[in-house]
N, C-alpha and C positions, 0 to 999 in steps of 0.2 A: 677818687673819681675826679675830685678837683684838679689833679695833676695828669690825669689824663686826656680827657675831652674839654672842648669848650663849646658850647651852643650860644650862637648869636641870632640876632632877628629883628627884621625891621620893625617899625612902629605898630604896623596894624597887626603882623604876626605875634608881636611881644604882647599886645594887650589880650588879642585871643587866646595865648597859650597861659598867661598869668590868669585868666578867668576860668579857663575849663580845661587845661592841659592841652596835649597833641593828641588828636583824634583823626584817625585815619580817613573818616570821610571830609575832613575840612582840608585836606591835600589833593589841590587840582592838578600840580605840576610837579614833577622830578626834575632837577636840573641835574645835567652830569658835565664836568669840565673837562678839557683837554688836559693832558699831563703825562703821557705815557705809563711807566712802569707805576708811577704813582699811585695809580688806583687799587694795588694791591693793600694799602692800608685800610680801605674800604670793604673788602671782600666779604669779611664776617658779617658786617654791619649790611651789607646790600642781603646778605644770606638770610639774615634773621626778620629784615623787613618783609623780603616776599615770600618766607615762609610760614610765618606768624601774622604781623602787624597787618598784612594786606590781604590775609587768607578770606577773608568775608566778603572781601570787595565786588562791587557790580558796577560801579558808577565809573565813566571814563576816567583815566589817570592819563595825563599827557607826559610822556617822556621825552624831553628835548635834550641832545646832547651834541658836542663837536667832539671829534678826534676819538680818544679811548671814551670818552663820555658815551658817544653812539656808541661804541662796539661793546660796551657791556650791557647795555640798553637792548641791543640785539639779542643778548644772550637772556636776560632777563623777560622779555616778550614772547619768548618761546613758551610752548605750554607747559613743559616741564621746566621751569626756571630755575630751580636749582642744578637739576642734572646738567643743563646747559651752561650756567656760570662755573660749575665744576670744571666742565670741559674747557670753556675760556681759560680758567686760571692755568691748567697744566699746560693747554697749548701755548700759552703767552710766554709762562715762564721758560720753557723748554724749547724756545726759538732758539738758534744758535747759528754762527756764522764763523767758517773756518778760518779766512781772511779778514782783512780789513774791506768790509761790503761797498759795493758801488749801489746808486741810488736805484738801479734796475734789480739787483739782487735782493735789497731791502724789500722792494714792494713785491717780488717774487714770494719770499718768506712771509710777509705779512697776509699776502693771499692766501698761503698754505696754512697759516694760523686761523685765517677766516673759515676756511673749508672744512677746518677740524673741528670747529664749534658751530657754524652754521651750516649745515647741510642745504642743498637746493629745496628739498623739500618742506624746511622750516620756515621758508620764505611766505608763502602763502598763510602759512598759520600765522605769522606775526603779524600780517595784514588783517587777519580775521579774529585776531586774539577778542575776548569777550569784553575785556575792560582797558587793556594797555593801547595807548595809542603812539606808535613810533615814532618820532620826527629827530632829523639829522640836519646839522649845519655844515656847509662847506663853503668854498667861495671860487668864483669863477676868474680866472686870472686876466688881467687886462695890461696893456703894454709890454714890456720885457719880463714880467713874471709869469709868462706861461711859456717862457724858453726852459730848455732841458741842460743846454750847456752851461757850466758853473759862471765862465764871465759875463754871459747874457743874463742869467738869473740874478747874479752878484748886483749887476747894474739895477736890475729891476726892484730889486729888495732895496738898496740904496735910495731908490726913488721914494720907495713905500714908506722909509724907516723918515725921509725928510718930511714927507707929508705929514704923518703920524704926530712928529714934534709940533708941526704948526697946527695941528689940529685933529681929534680923531675923526671927523667927519670926512678928511680928504684921504681916508683909507679907501674910500669908494672910487677913486680915480684908477687903484691899481687893483681892488679886489671887487667883486659884485657878490655882496653877501645873499647867498643862496639856501633856501630851506627846503629839503624834500621831505615832504611831509605825509601823514597817514592819510589815504584816499578817501577816508570817509568823513575827516572832518579836519578844521584847521586848529592850530594851537591857540590858546587864548594870548596872543601878541599883539600889540599896538601896531597899525600902519604907520604911526607917526613917529620915526626915530632919527636920530641923525643919521646913521646909515640904514637906506630903505632894504628890504627884502623882495628877492624874486623868488618866487615859489613853485615849487614842480611836486606833482603826487608820486609817492613812492607807488611800484610794481613790482611784478616778478622779473621783468626785463631790467631794470635799472637798480634795484636795491643793493647788489653788492657791490657794484660800481660806485655807487652815492657812498656808502660806508666805506671803502676803501678810500676815496677820495677825502672823505673827511677826516682822515688819519693820515693824508700823504703832505708830511714834513715838507717845507721846500729845500734842495738841496739835500735832502736825506731821502727821500721817495721818489718817484715818479709820477708827474702829473697825471690825472683820467680824464681823457679825451671824450668829448661828444657823449656824456652821458645819454642814455635814452630818455626822451621826454622833457628834457630840459635844452637850454639853449646851448649851442655849438660853441665848443671852446673847451680849454683844459681848466679842470678843477683840482683843486687843494685844499688843504687842512683848514677846516671851520676855526679853528683856532686862531687863525692869523687876525680874526676880527673877535671872535667870540671864544676867548681862552677860558676864562670863569664865568661866563653866561651874566654877562650885565645886560640882561634882556629887558624890554619893555613890555612887561607881563601887563595882561588887561583882566584883572579880577576884583571880584567884591571886596568889602571888608571881612567876609566871613571866610575866603579861601585863601589857602597858603601855598606856596612853592617851596618844598622838602630838597634842600642842597646838602647830602654829604661830599664832605671837603676832606683835601688831604693838607690844606693850610690854613690858617685863621686870617688871611688876607684875601681878596678877590683883586682879581689883576684883570681889567678890562678886555685887552688884545696881547695877544702873543708879545707884540711889539713893544707893548709897554713895561715887559718886566723889569727894565733898567729905568723906569720912570717912576718913581715912589709918590710924586704928587699927582699920578694920574690915577683917580678913584673912579668907583661906580657911580652912577647916577642915584640919588638916593631916592628917588622916585621908583625907581628899578627894584631896590632892594626893599621897597615897604613890605611886601607880603612874603618876604622869603626868610626862612628860618634855615641855618647854617649849622652844620656840626662838623667837627674837624678836631684832631689830636693836637693836644697841646705841644707847646716848643719842648717844655721838660720831658714830655714823653718821647718825642721825637729823638731826645738826645739818649734816650736808652737802647734805640734800636740799633742794628749793627751799622758802623761807620757813622754812627749818630747821625743819620738821616733818614730820610724815606727814600724808597727805590726811586732810581730815575735813569735816563740815557746814557750817562757817563757811568754808567756799572758795566755795560758792555766794553769800555774800554778799560775799566779798572779791573775787570774779569775775564780780559781775551785770552783765548784759548785756554782759560780755566772755568769752562761752562759748569762743572759741579761744583765748584765753589759758590758761583752766584747762584745757580739753583737753590743750594743749603741756605744762602742768607734771604734772597727773597721768599722761601718758605717759611724761614724763621719768622720774619717780619709778617709774613700773614698770621701766624699764630701766636704771636706777641700781641697783635690786635684784636684776638677774638674777646680777652676780658673787658676792654672798654666798650666793645660793641654790646656785649651782653650787660654791663652796667648800664648802657644807656636804656635798653628795652626795659630794664627793673626800673627805673627813672619814671620813664613814660608809662608803664603798667600801674606805678605806685602814686603816679600825679606829682611827685616831686621834682618833676622837670621844671614847673613853676616857679620854684625856688633857685634853679640853676641856670634859667636862660638870663641873658644879658643884653643889652642893646648893642646894635652895630655901632661903631665909632667911624667917623669920617676923618 
């Protein structure tokens, strides 16, 4: 177990779990990071959480995700969450591209994936789920980041990179942080943060467009224009600001944010990936419990890494090999998920959990 998973927590969550273990009623929020195919290492963990750990839940659980984090929450908040998650896994793994795709082609295939696991009739069911509260993060583009031509977009991104180097808060000059939220209630996020939120309620008219926008990576996919119920403009991947969910949670000392994650570090925004000195705010992590595979375990996976977008190039025109490699990763991650549930059920998670290190 020590070589498979790492469990870290902020000080409030750490004290709570060391005192009483990890109890489902303490979890008020689940956070879902961006990261494309990386989510496949979490498939079995999510399956166990939603088939057994949360089985008797009645209190609202706020699901907050960006990009692929939002996509998997759109599966898990359907009435039959396990069947929907299985459909998502199959549709996601089996997306194919016969030639090097354009942004338009990737967007079209992504919408096809969405339609395979998220039928139109599921949207109102998600928005009326008895305890799941669906929330997703996007950005509304400013200046040249709303351009679709590569030279224009590249110039816009160069400006965003420069602004981010000066300070994370200056990203708001190029991206307006936009939260699409469950129409019944807002998630427990503070209004006071370095980058403010614009909020729009989800409804059947905008749900799929907002979800697609949340994963629309600049230069890889097309932006989504003029989403119903939101400010006019072009919307893109929420991971530009909220890559690994460094969010200003507003919670009591007895409430927890559970974050199954694919890596043992938290990177605030997508543009921070090559800035190791950029850390999440300590106050934002106080109530967070993060569960992730260890680096030693990742070395045992195919190609000694978790799946990522580079696999589309590695296995270009060798789709069957990619399908096999990704499915192999999924199955290799079953035992760690089962071991985690045993730690939770036995209470031994008290001894395994570690504090975050900044």
